[in-house]
N, C-alpha and C positions, 0 to 999 in steps of 0.2 A: 630482857628485850633490847635489841639494838634499834634505837629510834631514828638515828640519822648517821650519815657517814660523810667525812670531808677528807679529801686527799687528791692525789694526782691521777687524772684519767690516763690509764696505761694502755687500754685496748677498748675499742668500741665496735659494735655491730648493731643492726636494728633491734635485736631482742636481748643482747647480752653485752655487758661491759665489765671491765676490771678496773678497780680503783686501788691504787697503792697508798697505804697508810703506814708510815714508819717501817718500810721494808716488807710489809705483808700485803699481798694482793688479794683483795676481796672481790669475788665474782658476784655480780648482781644481774638478775633477770629484770628486764624493763619493758614497759609498753612502748609502742611506736610514738605515742604523744610525748614521751620523755626523750626519746632519741632525737626528735626534731629540734630540741633545745640544748643538746649537749655541746660542751666546749670542745676545742680541738684537743687531740691526744697530746699529753704532756702538760696541759693546763690544769689548774686546781678546780675541783668540782665539789658541790655539796648536794646531797640528795636525802630525802626522807626514805626510811627503810622499813621493811616488814620481814621478820624472820619466821619462816614456816618450818615447823618441826615435825618430822615424820620418824617412824621407827628406824628406817634405814638411812636417812640423810637429813641434813639441814640445808635449806635453800633461802637465800637472801634476795629480796625483791626491792628495787629502787624506783623512786618517783620524784618528779620535779616539784610537785606541789603537795601540800597537806591534804587538799581536797581529793586528789588522785589516790593517795594512800588510804584515806578514810573510806572512799568508795570501794577500793580493793578489799579492805577488811570486811565491809558489808557484803560484798559479793561472795567471798569465801565462806561466810557464815551461812549461806544458803545451801541446803541439802542438794548434793549433786553437782555443785560448782567448786571445782578445785582451783588452785593457783594458776594453772596453765590456761584454763578457760576464762578465768577472771582477767588475766592479762590480755587475752584475745578480745574480750569485750571492751576493755579500756583502749585497746589499739584500734578497734573499729568505730567506737563512738567517743565523742568528747565528753567531758564531765557534764557540761550543760545538756547535751543531747541525751545522755544516759539518764540523768535526773528527770528530764522532761518525759522520756519514753516510759519510765517506771511510774512517774506521777500521773501521767495521762493514760496509762495502761495501753500503750502503743505496742502491741505484740508484733505487728508487722516490722517495725524498726528494729526491735530486739532480735527477731528471728533472721534478720538480714545479716547478722554477725555469724560467720562460719562456726559451726559447733553448737549453736543455740537453737534448739528445737522449740516447738510450741509449748511442750510441757515445762521445759526449763524456763522459758519466757514467762509463763503463768506463775511459776514458783517465785521468780524474781519479783514480779509485781506484788504477789500476796505477801511475801516475806519482807520486802523492802519499802513498800509505798509509805508506810507510816514513818519509818526511820528516815527516809529521804525528806519527807515533809518536816520532820522535827529539825533536821540539819539545816534545811532552807530557812525555817523560821528563826533559828538561832543566828544564822548568817545575816538575815535581813535586819533583825533587831540590834545586832552588834554594831551596825553602821551608825546608829544614833548615839552610841555611847561616847562621851568625851574623855573618860578616864578608864583604866582597867577596873577600878572599883565599881564604877557605874555599869560597865559591861557585865560584871559578875552579878550585880543587882538585877539587871534586865534579864540575864539568862536564868537566874533563879526564879524570877517572876513568870517567865515563859514556861519553865519546867513545872511550876505550881499549877498553872492553868491547864497544861497538858495532862497532869495527873488528875485534874478535876473533870477530864473528859472533853476538853475543847479540842477542836481540830487545829493543827499547826498554823495554818494561815489565819484563822480567827484569833489565836493566841498572839501571834506576832502583831497583827493589826491593833488589837486591844491594848497591848503593852505600849506600842508606839504612840497611840493616842493618849493613853494615860500619862505617859512620861512627858509628852509635849505640854500637857495642861497642869502638871504638878510642879511644886517648888523644887529648887535644885537639891536641897537636902531632904531626903525622904527615906523612910524605913521600908523594908521588904513587905511587912504586913500591910502598910498603908498603900503601897504601890499595887499590891495584889487586889485590895479592895477597890481601888480606883479603876484598875484594868477590868474587873468584873462588871463595872458600870458601863463599860464600852462594848460589851458583848451583845 
């Protein structure tokens, strides 16, 4: 898997760029949201990437943020949504708008993107609503962590609550409250028990 790329921006257009790395030019398909933040041609750039493998070709996709890349990966996991349509969705809606549309089941906003019909919009909601909720819960709870270790402890606690059937928003809220009222040094087992009291 090619996770990111750093090199000189050699060519740019709204949906396609070329990045030169040690004399090799890598072509990347990008959403418009990434294009808006590109450096000038000739300057160094770093992007998150996703390699899409098909029988007849390899395609590399580039993103300015990890959130864009994560959403792209979620989108292409949905039946009937290929990389091109996923790029179109990310070009038409910001990360925040897309998460909100899926979380609130806003089919009108989703179908406003060219190429997304009602059935595709419904599939996006059905397949991604829970994943989006989990990602938002992890993002929300990550903010209260003071160290990477504490961040891992909090994420593990959220995951444990989700596996017990809690909704993502409930799990995030319970873990934040439990962490705020618990001592600095705490084990995963104790934090899970404390979080359960806040549900």
